[in-house]
Every structure is written in C-alpha cells, then in structure tokens.
N, C-alpha and C positions, 0 to 999 in steps of 0.2 A: 331531440333525437340524440342519443349518446354518440360520442366521437368514436370511430373505429380504432382499435388499438394499433399503435405504430409498430412496425417491424422492430425486432430486438437485435441489437448488435451482439457480437460474440462475447462481449464482456459480461453478459448476463449469466454465463456459466460460472462466473467467479464464485458465487456462493455455493455452487454444487459441490465444491471440494469439502464443504462441511460434512457431507455424507461420509467421506473417508475419515475425517476427524472424529466423527461420532463412532465410526467403526473401530478405530484403533486406540482412542484415548478416553473412552467412557465405560461406565458399568454395562451399558448395552452390549458393547463388544465382548466383555467377559462372559455375559450370560448367554449370548446367542451365537458367537462366532463359530462354535464347533459345528453347528448345523449349516452355517453359511459356507464353510471352507470347501466342501465338495461341489458347491454350485457356483463359486466365484470364477470369473474369467482371469487367467493368469498368463504372464509372459516371462520368458527367460532370456539369459545371455545378454544382459544389459550392462555388464561390466561394473556391477555395484559392489560396495563394501571393500574389504581388504585392508583398511587402515583403522587402527584403534585410536580413539580419542575419547573425549569426555561425554559423548552423547550418541544416541541413535538418531541419524538424520534422514528424514523422509521427504522426498520431493513429491508434492501434490500438484497435478497438472489438470487444468480444465480444457476440454476440447469442444468444438462445435459439431461433433458427429451427429448425423441424422439417423444413426443406427444405435442399437443398444450395445452393451458391453460384449455381447456374444456375436455381433455382426448382423443381427436381424434388423431389417428396416422398421422404422416406427410407423404406426398406423396414421391415417390421415387426421384422425381426431387428436392424436398425440402431437403431431406436427403443428396443428392449429393451436393447441394449448401452449406451445412454446413461443408463439409469436416471433418466430426466428427469421421470417422472410425466406427468399429463395437462394440467396448466395451462400455457398459453402466453401470454406477455406480451411487450411491446416494450421494456421497460426495459433499459438497457445497464449491467449490473452490473460490467463490466470496462472500464475506461477507462485507457489507458496512452499517455503522450506520450513518443515517442522523439526525443531530440536527438542529431543527428550533426553535429559540427563540420564546417565546409566543407572542411577538409583530409582528412576521412575517417579521422582517426586513432583515433577511439573512438566508442562509442555508449552513451548512458545512457537507460534506460527508466524513466520516472517514473510511478508508480502514483498515481491520484487516487481516494480513497475514494468508493465509490458513494453514501454518505450526505452527502458534502460539501455544505453549504448555500450555494448560489451564486445569482447573478443570471442567470436564463435569459430570453433574448429572447422577448417575447410572453407570458411567464408571470409573471415577477418572481422573488422569492426562492423557491427550491425545491431539493430534493435533485437533484444533478447527474444521477443515473441516470434521472430523469424527463424530462430535456430531450428525448430522442429519442422516448420512448413517448407522453408527454402531448401533445407537439406533433403527432406523427403521428396520434393518435386524434382530436384536435380538427379537424385539417385533413381527415381522412378523412370525418368526419361532415358537414362543410361541403360537400365535393365530392359526396357521395352525395345530399345534399339539393338540390344544384344540378343533379342529373340525370346525373352522371358514372357510368359503369359501375363495378361493384365492382373489377374488375381495374385499370382506370385510376386509380380513387381510391386503391387500395392502392399503386400505383407512385408516384403523385405525392405522397401523404402520407408515404411512406417517405423520399422525397427531402427533404421539409420537415423531417422528424425528424432526418435526418443533418445538415442545414444548421444546425438549432438547436443540436445538440450541438457541432458545430465552433465555432460562435460562442461558446457557453458556455465551452468550454475556452480559447479565445483570450482571452476577457474575464478569466477567472480567472488565467491564467498570463502574460498580457501579450505573447504571441508570436503570429505569424501561422502558422496551420497550412498547411504546404506540400503534404502528401500525406495520403491517407486510406486505411486498410485495415480491412476488416471480416471477421470469421470467425464461423461458427456452431458449434453444439455438436458436430457431426460431426467437425470438424477436430481436436478434442482427442484422441479415441480413435484416429483414423486416424494422426495424426502420432506419438503415443506408441508405438503398436504397430509403426509402420514402422521405428523405430530399435531394435526388440526390447526395449522397456521402458526406463524411466528410473529411475536410482538416487536414493533418498532416504535420509535418516537421522533417526531419532527418539531423543531422549534417554531416553524412557521408553515403555513399552508403552501403547497406547491401546485402549479398548473403548467407543466412543461410539455408541449405537444410532441416534440421530437422523440422523447422517450415514452410518452404516454403516461408520465407520472402526474397524477392528479389526486392529491390527498389532503385532508385537513391537517391542521396543527394538532400536536399532542400524541398521546398513546393510541395505537391501533393495532389490529391483528390482520396480517396479510396472508392470503393463500398463495399458492405457487405462481400463478399468472400475474397477480398484482405485484408480487415481490420482484418479478423480473423488471417491471418499470421502476420500482423503488431503487434498485441497485444499478439501473442503466443510466440514470440522469447524470450528466456531466456539465451541461450548459448552466450558466449562472452560478457555478461553484467557483470560489476564488482560486483553488489549486487544481482545477480540472480533474485529471485522472487520479491524482493522489487523494483528492476528496472522495472520489468514487471508490477508491480502495477502502477509505474509512467506512463508507457505507457497507461495503462487503464484510469488513471485519465486525462491525456492529451486528450485522445480520447473522454472521456465523456464530458470534458469541451468544446471541439470543437463541439460535437453534440448538447449540450445545446445552444451554440452560434448560430448554424444553425437554431434551432427551434425558437429561439427568434428573428431571423432576419425578416425583413419585407417581404423578398422574400418567407418565409414560412408562416407567419401569414396571409398574404394577398392572398395566393394561395389556393383556395378551393380544388384543386386536391391533393396537398401535405397534407393538413389537413385531407382529407379523407383517404389517405394512412396511415398517422400517427394513425388515429383513428382505422383503421383496424388492424394495427400492435399491438397496445395495446390490443385490444379486443382478439386477437388470442394468445397472449403470456404472459399476466400479470394476476396474481392471487393476490387479496387483502384480508385483513381481513374484515369480514362482518360488524364489528362495526364501520368502518371508514366512517364518513360522508365526502366524497370527495368534495362535492359541497361547504360546509362550509369552509373546509380547503383551497381549491383552491381559493375561493373568498378572503380569508384573505391574500393570497400571490400573487394576480393578478398583483400587481405593483412591484414585485421583479425584480430587474435588474440583468443582467448576471454577473456583477462584484461582486454581493453579493452572488453568488453561488460558493463555494470554495471546493476543494478536498485536503484532508490531510491523513496522515497515523499515527497510534499510535506509541509511542516510543518503541524501541526494545532494550533489554539488549544485545543480542548476536544473530546475523543472522547465525552464524556457530556453534550453540550448538548441542549437541548430548546426548541422554539418555545413561544410563549405559548399555543398551542392544543394542546399536549401531544404533538407529534410529535418522536420521537427523531432527532437529527441529529448530524453532525460539523461543528463550527464551524471555519472557516478564515479567515485574514486575507489577502485578496487581495494587499495590499502585500508581506507577508512571502513569499507564494508567488511573486510576480513577481521579487522579489529573489533568491530561491533558484534559480528556473529560469534567470534571466539569468546567475547566477554560475557555472552549469555550463560555460558557454563563454566566460566572462570579459566578459560584456556588462554594461551598466547597465540596470536595470529600466525599462520604459516606463511612462508615466503613463496611467492609464485616464481618458480624457476623454469616455467615452460618455454620462455622466450630466450633462454640462455643456451648458446651452442655448446654441444658436447662432442662435436666431431672435429672441428678445426676453427681457427681464428678467421674472422672475416678480413680478406685482404683490403689494404687501403691504397696501394700503389699499383699502377699498371705495369705488368711484367713486359719484358722485351720479347715480343712475339708478333708474327704476322697474322692479323685477324682472319685473313682469307684461308689460312691453314686449319681453321677450326670450323667444324660443322655443328650447328646448334639446333636441336629440336626444342620447340617451345610448346608447353601444354598448359591449358587453362584449367585449374582445379578450384575455381571460384564461381560465384554467381554473376560476376561482372562481364557483361556481354562485350565481346571483341577484345578482351584483354590480351590473349595470346597473339592476335594479329597486330595489335598496337606495339607490343614488345618486339615482335618479329621485325616490324618495320624499323624500329630503333636499331636493332642489331645489324640489319641489312645496311642501314645508312652508315654504320661504323666499319663496314667492310667484312663482317663475319659471313660465312656461308650458311644459308638457311636450309635446315632439313625439314622434318615434319612439323607443321604448325596446326594446332587444333585443341580440342577438349581433351583433358586427361582421361586415359582409359586404364591407367595403372593404379598403384597404391596411392591413396589420398594423402595430402600433407596438411599440417596445421599452420605452416608458414612457408613463404616463398623460398625455394631452395635450388641451388645449382648442383647437379650430379655429374661426376666424372669417374673414370676408372681408377684414378689415384687422387688422394686428398691434396697433393701438392701440384696437381696439373696446372701448367701455366695457362692453358686454354680456359680452364674453369675460372682461374683467377682473373683473367682478362674479361670474361663475361660478367663475373661478379662485380668487378669495379665499374664496368660500363653500365650495369643496371642499378647502381647505387649502393652496392655492398651487401650482397646476399651470402648467407652461409653456404659452405660447400660440404657435400656428403659424398661418400664413395658408393659407386655402383659398378661392380666388376663385370657386369654384362655389357658395358659400353666399350667401344673401341677407343684407342688412344687419341684419335683425332676427333672424337665426337663428345659433345657436352649436351646434357639435357637440362632445361630449365622448367621447373614446375611452379606455377604461380598460384598462390592462395589470395584471398581477399585482402590480405595485409599489404600487398605491393603498392608502393607509393610512386614509383618511377624514379629515374636518375636524379631529379631535382627535389624529390620529397613530396611531389604533388601526385594526386591520384591519377592512374592511367585508366583508360576505358571509361565506361559508364556504369552506374549502379553503385552498390555498397562497397566502399573501400575504407581504408584507414585514413579518412580525411580529417581536416582540422575541425575544431568545434568552436562555435562562438555563441554568444547569448542573443536570443531573439529580442530581449529587452534592453534597457539601458545598462544593466549590470546583472551579473548572475543572481539567480534566486535560489539560494541554498535551502534545504529542508532537513533539519535534524530529526531523528526519530522522535515521534510524539509520545505522549503518555500511553502506556499499554492499555488495551481494551481487554477486560477479562470477562469470563462467563460466570463469575460468582456473585454479581450484584443481584438485587431483588428484582430490578426492572431493566428495561432496555436503555442504552445510552441515547440521549437525544442528539440529533444532528440536524444540519440545515439542508 
C-alpha cells in the first residue's frame, strides 16, 4: 500500500518564484505579456525604485497563501494537490533577488537563506523570513484594536509586511529594490504541470518520509506534486537549508529551460496554460511596465540566466537565547551583490545618527524632575515594562508605558522638545546611550522613549523576551562559513545532478 504523502512545509513554494522568472526574463514573457497585463494582480505604494545603479533589481517572494493572486480561496482539490497541511503563516521562506544589468544581457537570481539573521526595520535583529510575517501581525493587531475591519486590517497589514521585507533586503544587500513580485503555493503546481513536468537528476536514490521524497537515482521528470517533495527534503543533507536552496535553484533552472524550449514556445496549449498559471498566482507591483522590460530581455538566452546564493559566515550560528540562525556579514553580502554588475558596494548609513550625538556622561539633573513615557515598537513582549522598571529604579518619573501607537522607528530613540534637553540626555545615558531626536509636541519636563527590537539594555544585553539584537555564537565547534558556490544556469542540455 503506498505511503500517504507527508504535509509540505512552506519552503515548497520556493520553486514557485520560477513562474515570475519565466514571466520577466524569457521569450514567453515577450510573446504573451501584453495579454497578461490586464489580468494580473498588482499592488502599489511599496516605496520601490528611486535610485539609479547598474541593474534593475527585482525582489521575488514566495508566500504560503491558500488563496490565488486575486484573493479567491482555492478549491478543495487544489488544496489537496499542494500537500500543504493545515497550518497557515505569513513568513516568507523564499526570498530571491534578481539582478538584471541595465543592458538586459543577463539575469542573476540570488537566493537569501530564510534564516539569515539581519536588521529588520521596527523589529531589530531577526531572521529575514520573519520581516513580512511579524510586521504584518503586529500591524494587523494595532489596526483591529483601532477599530479597523478585519478585511481592511488584513490588506493594510499585508502592505506593511511587504514594505518591511523590501527594506530588510535593501539594507542587507545595499541595493534599491526596483520591482516586487509575489507568488503563492498554487503557482508551483500550475506552472510545473503547464510545461508537462520538469526534469531533475539525483546522484543517489532517496527515501525520506518526512518530506515524502522517494525517488530513484538518475534523471527523471516530476509533476507539480512530486516536485514539492523533491524541493522539500532537508534531512540527511550536509548543509540543511542551503542544500535545499540548491535543489530549488536546480529546479528553477530546469523550469526556465523547459519554457525556453521550442516545444513550449511553439505549443499554443502550453503557452495558454502558462498564461493561466501566471494570472492566477502572480502579484506584481503596479509601477512595473512589464511590456517594456520584457521586450528589453526578449533575446536573453538560457545560459545567461544564473542562480546563486549570498555568502554566509556561519550556517550553524545561534543567538544567545538559543535560536538557530544563519549568520551573514552585510558588508560581504553588499560587496558580492554589487560585484555581479561591476558596481562598488554602498555603505549602510542607516544606523548613523543625523540628529545629535549620543551623550556619554550623565548630566547634572534630578531624575525625579523628568517624566518618561516608554513605548514598545518591537515584537519583544514586555520590553516597555522592563525598561520602565529600570527608569523607575533610577528615580525617573514614569508616564505612559505600553505599545507604540505613533510613528514607527527603525532604532530605539529618545525624544524631547529640544535636542540638548538634559532630561533626554539623562535618560539616554541610563538606557545605554540612545540617540536623541526632537519632538516639539513634548513639554519641557517630558521625555518619550520609543524602543525598537535593537534595544540591548544598559549593559548591552537583550531586555525582555523574543527577538532582539542578541549575541551570536556557533552551534558547532567553530563557525561554518559558506562562500557562494558555482552558479547554476539554465543553459545546459540537461538538469544538474544533486544529492
């Protein structure tokens, strides 16, 4: 009796981003996109573009949505074909940055590991796959508490999650994201089946029950459902999720190869299926002129479509509160990403104060003369209460303590009606040296502290619980660095063999 298929984790959507790659960097896009444009789902106001550099940068995001791109729920048979289980979350376990040089001569899709530990605006140091989901849920709760309807709160919070992820990727890589594309679970199965299956190759037979991966060695063609198991397997792989990324890249390269083949481009039935798959599963930013972009790339050959992964400092790192992470060096990542199109890496200046110097000495002031409001603008439970207790113990007067309801911050900040306020300086020094910014709405005797996820506490250790800017250590005996491996391209005659 055959083994029932195991539920699929959200990483299975990884290969679904190939639908977007096919749309924007292949001959199919050039031939069919005009008819697609009117039926594609689009979103606006994501803060994209605005900076000129040597490439057009596209952020491809895979989500685990149980709806199609237009918000329509999937049928029961479609849900069963996904093997996705019951759990639904908003984390984005597939994050791919595509760099296309301005001359349109090539395209490089750069995978960012889902566990990469990065600075997320409004949250602080966190796994990058939480930027979308954590921001969305925090914003959704605020909106509902403020009286917004569930549907409006869902729409607005989803937008906030997308913006947070875009900013996180830009901060890590040093580039400005020009365009955004999002695809759900459904796209994976639809696109794979539309081309009649995709070829893969295994060096050895596998039988891994947790993923449902049971395949013989050698070349084989997988349909959408079997492909989910192929890209899901991470157990018994020496580099865990990084090796799973390799599987995703191999599969995407093979899929692009299938679409570029004459058997697909000259087959009206397959083109219609591809068009339907993209219409149902892809969301693009509203400012993207797909026709102009696709025309620029219409002569792009498969060999000029490559798949790579950012350099990694330690694939076995761990935070000081026991969370397993992938450690990355933003400077090394920026240098690598810039080098793909011959640029110089940009300097990240987002953590540099532009308002006032951080005070280092306690001013001569009676703490009891200062009233301090403390607001938590992070996902760290109890952070405002913890900091309030610290200030109270130092003799400051406490005002309002709770979650932030005003403008969000990207780093912990002290606000006062004057930048040279002695009260603000005293609070800053007490809390470990926070930057001071001016807020004319505050009275002279009141200071407001807004805490982001970067707050470490007076001694440099994380306050509260949850994600903070905590120390990083290796889970092994020494760090396990991973340099970018050889690029996988879509130009070979057959699939790349993997384990």
